[in-house]
Structure formats: C-alpha cells, structure tokens
C-alpha positions in Angstrom: 32.6 3.6 1.5 32.7 6.8 3.5 34.9 9.6 2.1 35.3 13.3 2.8 37.6 16.1 1.8 38.2 19.7 2.9 37.9 21.8 -0.3 38.7 25.2 1.3 40.7 25.8 4.5 43.3 28.2 5.9 46.8 27.7 4.6 45.6 25.7 1.6 48.0 25.3 -1.3 46.6 26.2 -4.7 44.7 23.4 -6.5 44.6 21.1 -3.5 42.1 19.5 -1.1 42.7 17.6 2.1 41.2 14.1 2.4 39.9 13.3 5.9 39.1 10.1 7.7 35.6 9.8 9.0 33.0 7.4 10.4 29.3 7.8 10.3 27.7 6.9 13.6 24.4 5.6 12.1 20.8 6.7 12.3 21.4 9.1 9.4 20.1 9.3 5.9 22.2 8.4 2.8 24.3 11.2 1.2 23.3 12.1 -2.3 25.4 10.6 -5.1 26.9 14.1 -5.9 27.9 14.5 -2.2 27.4 17.6 -0.1 29.4 20.7 0.3 29.0 22.8 3.5 30.9 24.9 6.0 32.3 22.7 8.9 31.8 23.6 12.5 34.2 21.9 14.9 33.1 20.8 18.4 35.3 18.9 20.9 32.3 17.5 22.9 28.5 17.7 23.2 28.7 20.5 25.8 30.6 22.7 23.3 28.0 21.8 20.6 25.1 22.7 23.0 26.7 26.1 23.7 26.6 27.1 20.0 23.5 29.0 18.9 21.3 27.1 16.4 22.0 29.7 13.6 25.7 28.9 14.0 25.3 25.2 13.1 22.1 25.1 10.9 22.9 23.8 7.5 26.5 23.1 8.4 28.5 19.9 9.0 29.5 19.3 12.6 32.9 17.7 13.1 33.5 16.2 16.5 37.2 16.5 17.1 37.2 14.2 20.1 
C-alpha cells in the first residue's frame, strides 16, 4: 500500500497533517519501513523539472502536479 502525508505546510492547523493520494510509477527502490521525510518540490511537467537547478531538487521529493 502506498501512503503519504504532508506533515508541514502553509496554513496548517495545529496538530494536523494532510494525507495525499499517490502512485509510484515503478523502477524505484522500496521505501524503508520507517518511511521518509523530505521537502517537496512541485513540478507541473518535465520541462519545469528540467529548468530547476540540481541543488534545488537533490535530496527532495518531486511531486508532479500534472
């Protein structure tokens, strides 16, 4: 089962998190049992992603808001 949650975001009410629906596209390694926590970078398409400098996305989760 694939699950995710935003644990910190603008406008967040105290002591809440936002569940998000996701789909892994394959060809990726398994997530550790404890999960991962990282900053999210939003890209609308691959051109937008390619325009971002490597240091802006390294170590972050890329969310494609297509």
